[in-house]
N, C-alpha and C positions, 0 to 999 in steps of 0.2 A: 354092356360096353358100347353097343351101337347108339343107345340113347345118350351116353356121355359124350361120344364123338360128335353127334349132331348138335348137342348143346354147346360144345366147344367151338364148332364151326360157326354157329350163329353169333356167338359172342365176338369172335374174331372179325366177322363181317360187319357187325355193328360198330366195332372199334375203328375199322378202316374207313367206314362211311363217315363217322364223326370226325376223323382226322382230315379227310378230304374236304369236308364242309368248313372246318376251322381254317385250313390253309387257304381256301378260296376266299374266305372273308378277310384274310390279312393282305390280299393282293391289292395294290394301289389302283385307284380308278384311272381309266385311260385319259390322257390329256387330249383335249379337242385339237383337231388338226389345224384350226385357224390360228392358233397361237404358235409363236416360235418356240421350239423345244429348248429346254435348258441344256447346259453342257452335260453331256454324258461322260461316263468314266473314261471311255476310250478316247475322248476328244480332249481331255485335260492333260496337262503336262505331268510327267511322272513325279517330279519333285513336289508338285502341288499336292499330289496324293500322299506321298511319303511324309511330308511335313505335318500331315494330320495325325501321324503316329508320334506320340510323345518321345519315344526312344530315338527316333530319327531326328526330331527337332532338337534334341539335346546335342547331337553332333553339330548342328548348325550353330547352336549357342556356344559350343566349344571353339569354333572358328572365330566367332565374335570376340570371345575372351582372348584368343591369340592375337587378334588385331589390337585390342586394348594393351596387351603386353608389349607389342611392337611399338606402339605410340609412347608408352611410359618409358621403355628402355631407351628410345631415341631422345626423349626429353632429359632423362637422367644423364646420358652420355654427353649431350650438348651442355648441360649445366656443369658437369665436371670439367669438360674441356674448355668451355668459354666463360664459366663463372656466372652464367645467366641462361635463361630459357631462350632458345633460338627457334622461333616459329618460322622456319624458312622452307619454302616450297619451290626452290629454284629449278629442281628437276622437272616438276609439272609445268612450270612456266616455259621451260626450254622445249620439252617434247611437244607441247601444244602451241608452239610459236607460229607467227604469221597467220593467226586464226581468221582475221578478216578476209585475207586472200583465199583461204580455204573455203569460206562461206561463199564468196563470189564464184570460185571455180565450181563448187557443187551446184549452185543455182544455174550456171550456164550448162553444165552437164544434164541436169534434170530437165530444163526447158528444151534442150535439143532432143532428149529421149521422148519427151511429151509430144513434140511437133513432128519430127522426121519419120519415125516408124509408122505412126498413125496416119500421117498424110500420104506416105508412100503406099500403104496398104489400101487406104480409102480410094486413092486414084487408080490403083491397079484393079481392085475389085469392081469399081464402077464402070470401067471401060473394057474389062476382059471379055465380056459377052459380046460387046458391040464390035470389037476389033476383029478384022479378018486375019491378022497376024498375031494370034494370042501368044504363041511361043516367043516371038521376038519381043513382044510387049513384056512378057514375064522376065525374059533375060535382061532387058534394059532396066526395069525397076528393081529386079533382084540384084543386079550389079551395083546399082546406086545404094541399095541397103547394105550390101557387103562393104562398099567403099565407106559408107558412113560408120559402120561398125569398126573398120580398121583405122580410119583417120579421125573421124569426129569423136568417137568414144575411146579408141585405142591409143592413137599417137598423141593427140593434143593434150589430154590431161596428164599423160606421162611427161610430155615436154614441159608443161607448166611446173610440175613437181620437181623435175631435175634442174630446170633453168633457175628456179628460185630457191633451190636447196632447202626444201621443206624439212623440218625436223621429223623424227620418226613417227610420233603419234598423228601429227597433221598429215603426214604422207600416207599413213595407214587409212585414214578417213577417206581420202580422195581415191586411192587405188582400190580399196575394198568396194567403195561405191561404184567405181568404174566397172569392176567385174560384175557386181550385182545388177547394174543397169543393162550391161551387155547381155547377161543371161535372161533378164526379163524381156528385153526387146526381141531376142531370139524366140522365146516362148510365145510371145504375142503373135509373131508372124507364123510360127510353126503350127500353132493351134487353129488359126483362122484361114490360112490359105487352103488346106484340104477341103473346107466347107464350100468355098467358091468353086474349086475344081470339081467337086462331086456334083454340084448343081449344074455346071457346064456340061458334064457328061450325060446328064439326064435330059435327053432331047425332048422327051414328052412333057417335061415340066415347064410351065409358064410362070413360075413364081419369080417375083422380082429379087434382085440380089441385095437390095438395101437392108432387109432384115438380117442378113448374114454379117453386115458390118457392125461391129460392136459400138455401142454408144461411147462417147468420149468420157462420160462419167465412170463407166465400167473400167476403162483403161487407166484413168487416174487412180481409181481405187486399187487396181492391181499394182500400180507402181509403188504404192505405200504399203500394201498388204504384206505380211510376213510369209510369203510363199513365192516360189519361182515358177509355178505352173499356172498358166493363164486359164481362167474360167470366166464365163459371163456372169455367173452368180456363185457366191460362196455361202456356206452356212453362217448365219448371223445370230448374235445374241440380242435379246430385246432391250437391254439397258447397258450403260457404261458405268462401271464401278470406279469412280475417280479416286477413291481412297486406295483401291488396289493399284491403280496406275501410279499414284504418288509413292506407294511403298516400293514398287518395283524400280522406279527411277532412283529412289534413295538407296536401294540396294546396289544399283549400278554405280552410283557415286561412292558408296562404301567400298565396293570392289576396286575402284580406281585408287582410292587412298590406301587400300590394303596392298595393292601391287606397288604403290609408291614406297611404302615402308619396307616391303619385302626386298625391293631392289636397293634401297638405301642401307638397310641393315645387313643383307646377306650377299648381294651381288657386287655392287660398286666397290666397297672397301677391299674385296678380295682381288678383283681384276685390275683396279686402278693402281694398286700398290705393287703390281708386278713390274719390275724394272725392265729397261730395254734389253739388257743382255740375257734376261731370264724369262723371256716372254713365253717360252714353251715348258720350262722345267721348274719354275719357282713354286714351291708348295703344291706340287701337282696333285698329290693324293688328297690333300685337304680341299683344294679347289674343286676336285671332282665330286667329293662328298657334298659340298655346298651346292654344286650344280644339280645333283640328283634331287635334293630336297627342294631347291628353288624351282626345278622343272615341274615337280609334282604340284606345288602351290600355284604356279602360273597356269598349268593345265586346268586345275579346278576353278581358278578365278575366271579364266577366259570362258570356260563352259558355263559357269553360273551367271556371270555378268551378261553375256551375249545371248546364248541359246535359251536361257531360262528367263532372266529378268527383262532384258531389252526387247526380245521378241514378244513376250507376254504383255509387256506394257503397250506396245504398238497394237497387238491383237485386241487388247481390251479397248483402246481408244477407237479402233475401227469396228468394234463389235464382231471381230473375226472369231468364229466359234471353234475352229479346228486348231487345237494347241499342241498337236503331236509334232513338235519341232525336233524331238529326240526321243529315244526309247531307253530302255534299261541297259545301256551299253556297259555299265559297271558289272553286270552279271554275265557278260560274254565269256564263253569258253573257247572262242575262235576269233581270229582277226577278221574273218569274213563277216561274222555277225557284228563285230565292233564297227567295221566300216559302214555297215548298213544302218546302225542304230545311233552312232555318235552324232551325226548331223543329218537328220532325215530330210531337211529342206534341200540341201545341196545334193544328197544322194538321189532323191526323186528326179531332179533335173538331169543328173548324169545318167541315170538308168533309162529314162524315157527318151531323151534327146541325143544321147551318145550311143549307149549300148543297144537299145531297142531299134533305133534308126539304122545302126550299123548292121544288125541282124536282118532288118527288112531289106536293105540294099544288097546284102550278100545272100538273100534268100534263106536265112536262118542257118547259114553255115559259118564256120570259123568263130565259134563262141569264145574260144580262148583268145583269138585276136581281138574280139570286141572287149573282153575284160582287160587285155593289155592296153588297148586304146584308152579305156577309162582311167587306168592307173597312170598312163603317160600324161594325159591331159591334166589330171589332178596334180601330178607332181610338177609339171611345167608351170601351171598357174600359181601354185604355192611358192615355188622358187622365184618366179617373176615378182610376186608381191614382196618377198623378203629382200630380193636384190635391189629393187627400186627404193624401198623404204629404209634400208640400212645403208645404201650407197655403195655396196660392194658385192661382187659375185663370189659366193662361196657355197657350192651346191651340196651342202650337207643334207638338207631336207630332201632334195631330189634323189640322192643316193640312198637314203633311208627308205624313201617311198619305193623306188624302183628295184632295189636289191632286197632289203630285209622285209619290206612291206609285201612285195610279191611272193617272196619265199614263205613268209608266215601265213599268207593268205591260202596257200596250198597245203602247207604242213599242218597248221592249226585250222582245219576246215570244220564244217558244221557237224561232222560225225564225231568230233571230239567232245565228249561230255564229262562231267565230273568236276569236283572242286579243284583238282590239281591243275587242270587246264586253265581255269580262271586265274590261279596263282601265276602260272607261266605267262599268261597274257598281261597281267599287271606288272610282272617283273620286266618283261620286254618293253612295256609302255614307259615305265619309270626310267629304264636305261636310255631309251631313245630320247625322252625329254631332257634328261641330264646331259647327254652328248650334244644336243642342239644348243642348250643354254651355255655349256662350257665352250664349245668351239666358236659359236657366233660372238660370245663376249670377248674371247681372246682376239678374234679377228677385228672386232670393233676398236679395241685399244691398240692393236698393232697398226691399224690404219692411221691412228693419230700419233703413235710413237715414231713410225717410220714412213712419213709421207714421201711420195715420189713427185719430183718436180715436173717432169715431162714423160709420163708413163706411156709406153707403147700399148697396143691393143692386147698383146700377149701378157704383158705385165699387169694389165687390169684384170685379166682372167685368172692370174696366179694368186692364190691366197697370200696376203702379206705376212701373216703369222708364221709361214714356213721359212721365211728368210730374214725376218726382222732382227733376230739375235745375231745372224751372220753379219749384218751391216754394222751393228753397233759394237761388236766384240773388239775390233781393232782399236776403236776410239777409247773404249773403256780401259784396255790394257795399257794404252799410252798415257 
């Protein structure tokens, strides 16, 4: 028996040794450090990974087939109603109206962000060590930077948009770029000022301050890069795949036409047909169902077009290697995880420059207050964008953020696991998107059905859809 056991042990050891040698031979050779590493799995966008699976790519094909059906149904309905094919894109022409003025406004915004923050920081950093009144010098240039953020980037673009009555899509371009550039300017100053202050505190150091001032080329690259966190250097890819860039831009264009046909076939016919006296009650249940399906499609289209296609196209053109613009938010079982993974680009900015800085100023106390500050800032900025672009104040999104968003953030927290919580998260997300589409669409047409000649400030704040039917009922009855 002892001989049999020794023979068995020797065979097992030989088998394990051969297995280890075989696995070692299968390992890839290390890449030399002098070459730029290729994109690793963790740096690629999640959808890029998922689309390599045939089953997931089939779902993408199903959405393309649905777009084809929307196009065919629109052509058939137009042929039946008009007796001919009507290739009319009046809606796209309207929403992207005044485009030359949009381009001029954007160029002015970009040039101002290119010149003012960089010049202010360069001036401050160059003279901070030499000045005997460093605090006053910092307050002066800091005040100039805040004044520029508030007036140059905050007020002037908004004034141009409101004064010229930009249509919705053109307005979204300017206001979203306004917010993006303000966040980038803040990040540039926030990341570089502590370096100069740290050098000033080190009395023993005789190092010049000029190496701490970023090169202008680094700043220009940051302004175009798909990130809101400034770094002097980013991971870069060795080549640009122009075919990949073209495919992503074509997908953005496809999503644009997808949204056009969705609104033409599902949204506009339902809300435009609502008469004056029935602005709130006409076919309410049917309109709500349409809004739910429309809200889901708009959510998917916005996510795919911007967070996946648009950002990946710019990242590829700039050889920007980190493509983690979003994570697998669709698998979230809590709203806390959804908020962290839906838009990683904005989440990182809010986390580092709002939440972490608030904790640093409060000496790591009041974490709940820091979270409330993040929610409030996000809700205010979202509502500001919608109010300016739609031309009316109707704080539906703000209330959903501050009420239901905060509540679900604590109720559906990270300790909630299991498929049922993912179902609850998706249900709440669908309902929220449907409410937003339904109420904002009603308010949009109420603003046109019941215009006010000389509205007071309080009347501007009051939703028009609440009283539109009351104004028109007497006229209808007569």
